[in-house]
PDBQT receptor file of N, H, CA, C and O in Angstrom, charges set to zero:
ATOM      1  N   MET A   1      61.150  39.057  28.124  1.00  0.00    +0.000 N 
ATOM      2  CA  MET A   1      60.868  38.737  29.299  1.00  0.00    +0.000 C 
ATOM      3  C   MET A   1      61.607  39.633  30.416  1.00  0.00    +0.000 C 
ATOM      4  O   MET A   1      62.679  40.204  30.218  1.00  0.00    +0.000 OA
ATOM      5  N   ILE A   2      60.966  39.666  31.470  1.00  0.00    +0.000 N 
ATOM      6  H   ILE A   2      60.095  39.201  31.631  1.00  0.00    +0.000 HD
ATOM      7  CA  ILE A   2      61.741  40.701  32.446  1.00  0.00    +0.000 C 
ATOM      8  C   ILE A   2      62.296  39.740  33.300  1.00  0.00    +0.000 C 
ATOM      9  O   ILE A   2      61.618  38.771  33.643  1.00  0.00    +0.000 OA
ATOM     10  N   ASP A   3      63.495  39.898  33.698  1.00  0.00    +0.000 N 
ATOM     11  H   ASP A   3      64.045  40.685  33.419  1.00  0.00    +0.000 HD
ATOM     12  CA  ASP A   3      64.248  39.157  34.811  1.00  0.00    +0.000 C 
ATOM     13  C   ASP A   3      63.843  39.272  36.327  1.00  0.00    +0.000 C 
ATOM     14  O   ASP A   3      62.954  40.094  36.548  1.00  0.00    +0.000 OA
ATOM     15  N   SER A   4      64.323  38.614  37.365  1.00  0.00    +0.000 N 
ATOM     16  H   SER A   4      65.046  37.946  37.186  1.00  0.00    +0.000 HD
ATOM     17  CA  SER A   4      64.220  38.900  38.403  1.00  0.00    +0.000 C 
ATOM     18  C   SER A   4      64.477  40.432  39.154  1.00  0.00    +0.000 C 
ATOM     19  O   SER A   4      63.885  40.832  40.156  1.00  0.00    +0.000 OA
ATOM     20  N   GLU A   5      65.279  40.990  38.563  1.00  0.00    +0.000 N 
ATOM     21  H   GLU A   5      65.760  40.665  37.749  1.00  0.00    +0.000 HD
ATOM     22  CA  GLU A   5      65.725  42.271  38.914  1.00  0.00    +0.000 C 
ATOM     23  C   GLU A   5      65.027  43.413  38.186  1.00  0.00    +0.000 C 
ATOM     24  O   GLU A   5      65.377  44.586  38.316  1.00  0.00    +0.000 OA
ATOM     25  N   GLY A   6      63.935  42.973  37.348  1.00  0.00    +0.000 N 
ATOM     26  H   GLY A   6      63.651  42.020  37.243  1.00  0.00    +0.000 HD
ATOM     27  CA  GLY A   6      63.219  44.074  36.560  1.00  0.00    +0.000 C 
ATOM     28  C   GLY A   6      63.752  44.511  35.397  1.00  0.00    +0.000 C 
ATOM     29  O   GLY A   6      63.240  45.515  34.903  1.00  0.00    +0.000 OA
ATOM     30  N   PHE A   7      64.885  43.865  34.707  1.00  0.00    +0.000 N 
ATOM     31  H   PHE A   7      65.301  43.049  35.109  1.00  0.00    +0.000 HD
ATOM     32  CA  PHE A   7      65.313  44.117  33.513  1.00  0.00    +0.000 C 
ATOM     33  C   PHE A   7      64.955  43.405  32.196  1.00  0.00    +0.000 C 
ATOM     34  O   PHE A   7      65.057  42.179  32.158  1.00  0.00    +0.000 OA
ATOM     35  N   ARG A   8      64.577  44.032  31.207  1.00  0.00    +0.000 N 
ATOM     36  H   ARG A   8      64.493  45.028  31.238  1.00  0.00    +0.000 HD
ATOM     37  CA  ARG A   8      64.191  43.186  30.087  1.00  0.00    +0.000 C 
ATOM     38  C   ARG A   8      65.173  43.567  28.903  1.00  0.00    +0.000 C 
ATOM     39  O   ARG A   8      65.534  44.731  28.730  1.00  0.00    +0.000 OA
ATOM     40  N   ALA A   9      65.560  42.577  28.144  1.00  0.00    +0.000 N 
ATOM     41  H   ALA A   9      65.266  41.631  28.285  1.00  0.00    +0.000 HD
ATOM     42  CA  ALA A   9      66.526  42.541  27.224  1.00  0.00    +0.000 C 
ATOM     43  C   ALA A   9      65.896  43.487  26.080  1.00  0.00    +0.000 C 
ATOM     44  O   ALA A   9      64.691  43.381  25.856  1.00  0.00    +0.000 OA
ATOM     45  N   ASN A  10      66.639  44.371  25.379  1.00  0.00    +0.000 N 
ATOM     46  H   ASN A  10      67.618  44.458  25.561  1.00  0.00    +0.000 HD
ATOM     47  CA  ASN A  10      66.212  45.356  24.565  1.00  0.00    +0.000 C 
ATOM     48  C   ASN A  10      67.166  45.526  23.450  1.00  0.00    +0.000 C 
ATOM     49  O   ASN A  10      68.250  44.947  23.386  1.00  0.00    +0.000 OA
ATOM     50  N   VAL A  11      66.645  46.454  22.468  1.00  0.00    +0.000 N 
ATOM     51  H   VAL A  11      65.764  46.925  22.520  1.00  0.00    +0.000 HD
ATOM     52  CA  VAL A  11      67.510  46.719  21.168  1.00  0.00    +0.000 C 
ATOM     53  C   VAL A  11      67.300  48.149  21.033  1.00  0.00    +0.000 C 
ATOM     54  O   VAL A  11      66.189  48.636  21.243  1.00  0.00    +0.000 OA
ATOM     55  N   GLY A  12      68.409  48.924  20.657  1.00  0.00    +0.000 N 
ATOM     56  H   GLY A  12      69.311  48.529  20.486  1.00  0.00    +0.000 HD
ATOM     57  CA  GLY A  12      68.125  50.550  20.248  1.00  0.00    +0.000 C 
ATOM     58  C   GLY A  12      68.872  50.358  18.994  1.00  0.00    +0.000 C 
ATOM     59  O   GLY A  12      69.788  49.557  18.811  1.00  0.00    +0.000 OA
ATOM     60  N   ILE A  13      68.267  51.361  17.986  1.00  0.00    +0.000 N 
ATOM     61  H   ILE A  13      67.523  52.012  18.135  1.00  0.00    +0.000 HD
ATOM     62  CA  ILE A  13      68.799  51.674  16.621  1.00  0.00    +0.000 C 
ATOM     63  C   ILE A  13      68.782  53.000  16.260  1.00  0.00    +0.000 C 
ATOM     64  O   ILE A  13      67.855  53.788  16.446  1.00  0.00    +0.000 OA
ATOM     65  N   ILE A  14      70.021  53.251  15.650  1.00  0.00    +0.000 N 
ATOM     66  H   ILE A  14      70.774  52.611  15.499  1.00  0.00    +0.000 HD
ATOM     67  CA  ILE A  14      70.592  54.708  15.388  1.00  0.00    +0.000 C 
ATOM     68  C   ILE A  14      70.128  54.823  13.776  1.00  0.00    +0.000 C 
ATOM     69  O   ILE A  14      70.636  53.980  13.036  1.00  0.00    +0.000 OA
ATOM     70  N   ILE A  15      69.440  55.548  13.323  1.00  0.00    +0.000 N 
ATOM     71  H   ILE A  15      69.027  56.232  13.925  1.00  0.00    +0.000 HD
ATOM     72  CA  ILE A  15      68.870  55.777  11.801  1.00  0.00    +0.000 C 
ATOM     73  C   ILE A  15      69.373  57.056  11.450  1.00  0.00    +0.000 C 
ATOM     74  O   ILE A  15      69.127  58.063  12.114  1.00  0.00    +0.000 OA
ATOM     75  N   CYS A  16      70.164  57.044  10.288  1.00  0.00    +0.000 N 
ATOM     76  H   CYS A  16      70.364  56.226   9.749  1.00  0.00    +0.000 HD
ATOM     77  CA  CYS A  16      70.922  58.269   9.802  1.00  0.00    +0.000 C 
ATOM     78  C   CYS A  16      70.652  57.937   8.253  1.00  0.00    +0.000 C 
ATOM     79  O   CYS A  16      70.496  56.822   7.754  1.00  0.00    +0.000 OA
ATOM     80  N   ASN A  17      70.632  59.375   7.525  1.00  0.00    +0.000 N 
ATOM     81  H   ASN A  17      70.758  60.281   7.930  1.00  0.00    +0.000 HD
ATOM     82  CA  ASN A  17      70.644  59.386   6.105  1.00  0.00    +0.000 C 
ATOM     83  C   ASN A  17      72.067  59.926   5.577  1.00  0.00    +0.000 C 
ATOM     84  O   ASN A  17      73.000  60.221   6.324  1.00  0.00    +0.000 OA
ATOM     85  N   ASP A  18      72.085  60.001   4.322  1.00  0.00    +0.000 N 
ATOM     86  H   ASP A  18      71.327  59.762   3.715  1.00  0.00    +0.000 HD
ATOM     87  CA  ASP A  18      73.447  60.632   3.556  1.00  0.00    +0.000 C 
ATOM     88  C   ASP A  18      73.742  61.824   4.067  1.00  0.00    +0.000 C 
ATOM     89  O   ASP A  18      74.959  62.007   4.105  1.00  0.00    +0.000 OA
ATOM     90  N   LYS A  19      72.886  63.010   4.614  1.00  0.00    +0.000 N 
ATOM     91  H   LYS A  19      71.898  62.862   4.582  1.00  0.00    +0.000 HD
ATOM     92  CA  LYS A  19      73.109  63.975   5.111  1.00  0.00    +0.000 C 
ATOM     93  C   LYS A  19      73.598  63.983   6.500  1.00  0.00    +0.000 C 
ATOM     94  O   LYS A  19      73.799  65.025   7.123  1.00  0.00    +0.000 OA
ATOM     95  N   ARG A  20      73.794  62.748   6.994  1.00  0.00    +0.000 N 
ATOM     96  H   ARG A  20      73.630  61.901   6.488  1.00  0.00    +0.000 HD
ATOM     97  CA  ARG A  20      74.276  62.511   8.526  1.00  0.00    +0.000 C 
ATOM     98  C   ARG A  20      73.238  63.105   9.356  1.00  0.00    +0.000 C 
ATOM     99  O   ARG A  20      73.644  63.490  10.453  1.00  0.00    +0.000 OA
ATOM    100  N   GLU A  21      71.875  63.295   9.085  1.00  0.00    +0.000 N 
ATOM    101  H   GLU A  21      71.546  62.982   8.194  1.00  0.00    +0.000 HD
ATOM    102  CA  GLU A  21      70.807  63.612  10.020  1.00  0.00    +0.000 C 
ATOM    103  C   GLU A  21      70.518  62.362  10.604  1.00  0.00    +0.000 C 
ATOM    104  O   GLU A  21      70.669  61.310   9.983  1.00  0.00    +0.000 OA
ATOM    105  N   LEU A  22      69.999  62.437  12.083  1.00  0.00    +0.000 N 
ATOM    106  H   LEU A  22      69.876  63.292  12.587  1.00  0.00    +0.000 HD
ATOM    107  CA  LEU A  22      69.823  61.379  12.619  1.00  0.00    +0.000 C 
ATOM    108  C   LEU A  22      68.284  61.487  13.026  1.00  0.00    +0.000 C 
ATOM    109  O   LEU A  22      67.749  62.594  13.097  1.00  0.00    +0.000 OA
ATOM    110  N   PHE A  23      67.540  60.229  13.308  1.00  0.00    +0.000 N 
ATOM    111  H   PHE A  23      67.975  59.330  13.250  1.00  0.00    +0.000 HD
ATOM    112  CA  PHE A  23      66.113  60.213  13.702  1.00  0.00    +0.000 C 
ATOM    113  C   PHE A  23      66.003  60.168  15.145  1.00  0.00    +0.000 C 
ATOM    114  O   PHE A  23      66.552  59.240  15.740  1.00  0.00    +0.000 OA
ATOM    115  N   TRP A  24      65.387  61.018  15.755  1.00  0.00    +0.000 N 
ATOM    116  H   TRP A  24      64.941  61.771  15.272  1.00  0.00    +0.000 HD
ATOM    117  CA  TRP A  24      65.032  60.979  17.098  1.00  0.00    +0.000 C 
ATOM    118  C   TRP A  24      63.676  60.970  17.282  1.00  0.00    +0.000 C 
ATOM    119  O   TRP A  24      62.999  61.580  16.455  1.00  0.00    +0.000 OA
ATOM    120  N   GLY A  25      63.121  60.393  18.212  1.00  0.00    +0.000 N 
ATOM    121  H   GLY A  25      63.672  59.897  18.883  1.00  0.00    +0.000 HD
ATOM    122  CA  GLY A  25      61.881  60.266  18.470  1.00  0.00    +0.000 C 
ATOM    123  C   GLY A  25      61.337  60.973  19.824  1.00  0.00    +0.000 C 
ATOM    124  O   GLY A  25      61.938  60.820  20.888  1.00  0.00    +0.000 OA
ATOM    125  N   ARG A  26      60.253  61.697  19.725  1.00  0.00    +0.000 N 
ATOM    126  H   ARG A  26      59.765  61.821  18.861  1.00  0.00    +0.000 HD
ATOM    127  CA  ARG A  26      59.936  62.293  20.970  1.00  0.00    +0.000 C 
ATOM    128  C   ARG A  26      58.809  61.261  21.682  1.00  0.00    +0.000 C 
ATOM    129  O   ARG A  26      57.837  60.703  21.173  1.00  0.00    +0.000 OA
ATOM    130  N   ARG A  27      59.305  61.231  23.010  1.00  0.00    +0.000 N 
ATOM    131  H   ARG A  27      60.094  61.684  23.423  1.00  0.00    +0.000 HD
ATOM    132  CA  ARG A  27      58.391  60.314  23.606  1.00  0.00    +0.000 C 
ATOM    133  C   ARG A  27      56.775  61.032  23.839  1.00  0.00    +0.000 C 
ATOM    134  O   ARG A  27      56.577  62.245  23.907  1.00  0.00    +0.000 OA
ATOM    135  N   VAL A  28      55.875  60.129  23.923  1.00  0.00    +0.000 N 
ATOM    136  H   VAL A  28      56.036  59.143  23.868  1.00  0.00    +0.000 HD
ATOM    137  CA  VAL A  28      54.630  60.592  24.070  1.00  0.00    +0.000 C 
ATOM    138  C   VAL A  28      54.328  61.146  25.656  1.00  0.00    +0.000 C 
ATOM    139  O   VAL A  28      54.478  60.440  26.653  1.00  0.00    +0.000 OA
ATOM    140  N   GLY A  29      54.007  62.137  25.665  1.00  0.00    +0.000 N 
ATOM    141  H   GLY A  29      53.885  62.711  24.855  1.00  0.00    +0.000 HD
ATOM    142  CA  GLY A  29      53.471  62.678  27.180  1.00  0.00    +0.000 C 
ATOM    143  C   GLY A  29      54.650  63.065  27.756  1.00  0.00    +0.000 C 
ATOM    144  O   GLY A  29      54.407  63.568  28.853  1.00  0.00    +0.000 OA
ATOM    145  N   GLN A  30      55.823  63.055  27.502  1.00  0.00    +0.000 N 
ATOM    146  H   GLN A  30      56.020  62.646  26.611  1.00  0.00    +0.000 HD
ATOM    147  CA  GLN A  30      57.155  63.455  28.121  1.00  0.00    +0.000 C 
ATOM    148  C   GLN A  30      57.879  64.578  27.097  1.00  0.00    +0.000 C 
ATOM    149  O   GLN A  30      57.808  64.640  25.870  1.00  0.00    +0.000 OA
ATOM    150  N   ASP A  31      58.643  65.495  28.098  1.00  0.00    +0.000 N 
ATOM    151  H   ASP A  31      58.700  65.445  29.095  1.00  0.00    +0.000 HD
ATOM    152  CA  ASP A  31      59.540  66.266  27.422  1.00  0.00    +0.000 C 
ATOM    153  C   ASP A  31      60.889  65.638  27.378  1.00  0.00    +0.000 C 
ATOM    154  O   ASP A  31      61.868  65.928  28.064  1.00  0.00    +0.000 OA
ATOM    155  N   ALA A  32      60.756  64.579  26.300  1.00  0.00    +0.000 N 
ATOM    156  H   ALA A  32      59.960  64.344  25.742  1.00  0.00    +0.000 HD
ATOM    157  CA  ALA A  32      62.254  63.781  26.297  1.00  0.00    +0.000 C 
ATOM    158  C   ALA A  32      62.184  63.114  24.736  1.00  0.00    +0.000 C 
ATOM    159  O   ALA A  32      61.175  62.814  24.098  1.00  0.00    +0.000 OA
ATOM    160  N   TRP A  33      63.419  63.006  24.400  1.00  0.00    +0.000 N 
ATOM    161  H   TRP A  33      64.238  63.250  24.918  1.00  0.00    +0.000 HD
ATOM    162  CA  TRP A  33      63.520  62.344  23.023  1.00  0.00    +0.000 C 
ATOM    163  C   TRP A  33      64.470  61.283  23.055  1.00  0.00    +0.000 C 
ATOM    164  O   TRP A  33      65.331  61.314  23.933  1.00  0.00    +0.000 OA
ATOM    165  N   GLN A  34      64.443  60.202  22.104  1.00  0.00    +0.000 N 
ATOM    166  H   GLN A  34      63.743  60.176  21.390  1.00  0.00    +0.000 HD
ATOM    167  CA  GLN A  34      65.169  59.221  22.366  1.00  0.00    +0.000 C 
ATOM    168  C   GLN A  34      65.320  58.389  20.705  1.00  0.00    +0.000 C 
ATOM    169  O   GLN A  34      64.538  58.601  19.778  1.00  0.00    +0.000 OA
ATOM    170  N   PHE A  35      66.322  57.585  20.655  1.00  0.00    +0.000 N 
ATOM    171  H   PHE A  35      66.957  57.413  21.408  1.00  0.00    +0.000 HD
ATOM    172  CA  PHE A  35      66.554  56.846  19.606  1.00  0.00    +0.000 C 
ATOM    173  C   PHE A  35      65.464  55.653  19.453  1.00  0.00    +0.000 C 
ATOM    174  O   PHE A  35      65.012  55.274  20.534  1.00  0.00    +0.000 OA
ATOM    175  N   PRO A  36      64.971  55.008  18.323  1.00  0.00    +0.000 N 
ATOM    176  CA  PRO A  36      63.853  54.008  18.587  1.00  0.00    +0.000 C 
ATOM    177  C   PRO A  36      64.583  52.724  19.375  1.00  0.00    +0.000 C 
ATOM    178  O   PRO A  36      65.766  52.402  19.265  1.00  0.00    +0.000 OA
ATOM    179  N   GLN A  37      63.766  52.206  20.035  1.00  0.00    +0.000 N 
ATOM    180  H   GLN A  37      62.805  52.468  20.124  1.00  0.00    +0.000 HD
ATOM    181  CA  GLN A  37      64.283  51.006  20.978  1.00  0.00    +0.000 C 
ATOM    182  C   GLN A  37      62.906  50.203  21.284  1.00  0.00    +0.000 C 
ATOM    183  O   GLN A  37      61.748  50.590  21.132  1.00  0.00    +0.000 OA
ATOM    184  N   GLY A  38      63.369  49.033  21.735  1.00  0.00    +0.000 N 
ATOM    185  H   GLY A  38      64.310  48.717  21.859  1.00  0.00    +0.000 HD
ATOM    186  CA  GLY A  38      62.105  48.073  22.207  1.00  0.00    +0.000 C 
ATOM    187  C   GLY A  38      62.828  46.907  22.730  1.00  0.00    +0.000 C 
ATOM    188  O   GLY A  38      64.020  46.659  22.551  1.00  0.00    +0.000 OA
ATOM    189  N   GLY A  39      61.792  46.071  23.538  1.00  0.00    +0.000 N 
ATOM    190  H   GLY A  39      60.823  46.272  23.684  1.00  0.00    +0.000 HD
ATOM    191  CA  GLY A  39      62.267  45.061  24.087  1.00  0.00    +0.000 C 
ATOM    192  C   GLY A  39      62.449  43.894  23.075  1.00  0.00    +0.000 C 
ATOM    193  O   GLY A  39      62.027  43.901  21.919  1.00  0.00    +0.000 OA
ATOM    194  N   ILE A  40      63.154  42.867  23.694  1.00  0.00    +0.000 N 
ATOM    195  H   ILE A  40      63.497  42.861  24.633  1.00  0.00    +0.000 HD
ATOM    196  CA  ILE A  40      63.406  41.665  22.533  1.00  0.00    +0.000 C 
ATOM    197  C   ILE A  40      62.695  40.574  23.249  1.00  0.00    +0.000 C 
ATOM    198  O   ILE A  40      62.846  40.361  24.451  1.00  0.00    +0.000 OA
ATOM    199  N   ASN A  41      61.813  39.802  22.364  1.00  0.00    +0.000 N 
ATOM    200  H   ASN A  41      61.690  39.975  21.387  1.00  0.00    +0.000 HD
ATOM    201  CA  ASN A  41      60.868  38.521  22.981  1.00  0.00    +0.000 C 
ATOM    202  C   ASN A  41      61.974  37.501  23.167  1.00  0.00    +0.000 C 
ATOM    203  O   ASN A  41      63.073  37.702  22.650  1.00  0.00    +0.000 OA
ATOM    204  N   ALA A  42      61.726  36.399  23.893  1.00  0.00    +0.000 N 
ATOM    205  H   ALA A  42      60.833  36.236  24.313  1.00  0.00    +0.000 HD
ATOM    206  CA  ALA A  42      62.566  35.346  23.988  1.00  0.00    +0.000 C 
ATOM    207  C   ALA A  42      62.795  34.466  22.747  1.00  0.00    +0.000 C 
ATOM    208  O   ALA A  42      63.742  33.680  22.730  1.00  0.00    +0.000 OA
ATOM    209  N   ASP A  43      61.967  34.579  21.730  1.00  0.00    +0.000 N 
ATOM    210  H   ASP A  43      61.198  35.218  21.744  1.00  0.00    +0.000 HD
ATOM    211  CA  ASP A  43      62.256  33.725  20.398  1.00  0.00    +0.000 C 
ATOM    212  C   ASP A  43      62.710  34.655  19.371  1.00  0.00    +0.000 C 
ATOM    213  O   ASP A  43      62.787  34.245  18.213  1.00  0.00    +0.000 OA
ATOM    214  N   GLU A  44      63.072  36.058  19.702  1.00  0.00    +0.000 N 
ATOM    215  H   GLU A  44      63.009  36.391  20.642  1.00  0.00    +0.000 HD
ATOM    216  CA  GLU A  44      63.803  36.967  18.716  1.00  0.00    +0.000 C 
ATOM    217  C   GLU A  44      65.216  37.019  18.875  1.00  0.00    +0.000 C 
ATOM    218  O   GLU A  44      65.821  36.849  19.933  1.00  0.00    +0.000 OA
ATOM    219  N   THR A  45      65.750  37.290  17.649  1.00  0.00    +0.000 N 
ATOM    220  H   THR A  45      65.258  37.428  16.790  1.00  0.00    +0.000 HD
ATOM    221  CA  THR A  45      67.383  37.798  17.740  1.00  0.00    +0.000 C 
ATOM    222  C   THR A  45      67.275  39.338  17.900  1.00  0.00    +0.000 C 
ATOM    223  O   THR A  45      66.219  39.885  17.583  1.00  0.00    +0.000 OA
ATOM    224  N   PRO A  46      68.187  39.969  18.318  1.00  0.00    +0.000 N 
ATOM    225  CA  PRO A  46      68.243  41.582  17.993  1.00  0.00    +0.000 C 
ATOM    226  C   PRO A  46      67.656  41.785  16.941  1.00  0.00    +0.000 C 
ATOM    227  O   PRO A  46      66.449  42.018  17.012  1.00  0.00    +0.000 OA
ATOM    228  N   GLU A  47      68.199  41.769  15.862  1.00  0.00    +0.000 N 
ATOM    229  H   GLU A  47      69.179  41.580  15.804  1.00  0.00    +0.000 HD
ATOM    230  CA  GLU A  47      68.051  41.988  14.428  1.00  0.00    +0.000 C 
ATOM    231  C   GLU A  47      66.550  41.779  13.992  1.00  0.00    +0.000 C 
ATOM    232  O   GLU A  47      65.988  42.535  13.200  1.00  0.00    +0.000 OA
ATOM    233  N   GLN A  48      65.959  40.696  14.572  1.00  0.00    +0.000 N 
ATOM    234  H   GLN A  48      66.416  40.082  15.215  1.00  0.00    +0.000 HD
ATOM    235  CA  GLN A  48      64.330  40.690  14.267  1.00  0.00    +0.000 C 
ATOM    236  C   GLN A  48      63.513  41.688  15.317  1.00  0.00    +0.000 C 
ATOM    237  O   GLN A  48      62.409  42.121  14.987  1.00  0.00    +0.000 OA
ATOM    238  N   ALA A  49      63.932  41.930  16.220  1.00  0.00    +0.000 N 
ATOM    239  H   ALA A  49      64.829  41.578  16.488  1.00  0.00    +0.000 HD
ATOM    240  CA  ALA A  49      63.339  42.784  17.290  1.00  0.00    +0.000 C 
ATOM    241  C   ALA A  49      63.267  44.265  16.692  1.00  0.00    +0.000 C 
ATOM    242  O   ALA A  49      62.434  45.098  17.050  1.00  0.00    +0.000 OA
ATOM    243  N   MET A  50      64.189  44.459  15.797  1.00  0.00    +0.000 N 
ATOM    244  H   MET A  50      64.866  43.782  15.506  1.00  0.00    +0.000 HD
ATOM    245  CA  MET A  50      64.251  45.944  15.284  1.00  0.00    +0.000 C 
ATOM    246  C   MET A  50      63.209  46.467  14.382  1.00  0.00    +0.000 C 
ATOM    247  O   MET A  50      62.924  47.642  14.146  1.00  0.00    +0.000 OA
ATOM    248  N   TYR A  51      62.586  45.160  13.826  1.00  0.00    +0.000 N 
ATOM    249  H   TYR A  51      62.817  44.206  14.018  1.00  0.00    +0.000 HD
ATOM    250  CA  TYR A  51      61.406  45.598  12.922  1.00  0.00    +0.000 C 
ATOM    251  C   TYR A  51      60.098  45.247  13.568  1.00  0.00    +0.000 C 
ATOM    252  O   TYR A  51      59.038  45.515  13.002  1.00  0.00    +0.000 OA
TER     253      TYR A  51
């Protein structure tokens, strides 16, 4: 849910392996990379929103 100021609760995750390599996702249509993230629905916990 977006609040009156235009913000939405969200969760971001950092995924790494035993070699300490990180997963970054490239944004579609942009010259940018980011960690996986997304919004949290009103009925979700941050942990549930990660999946």
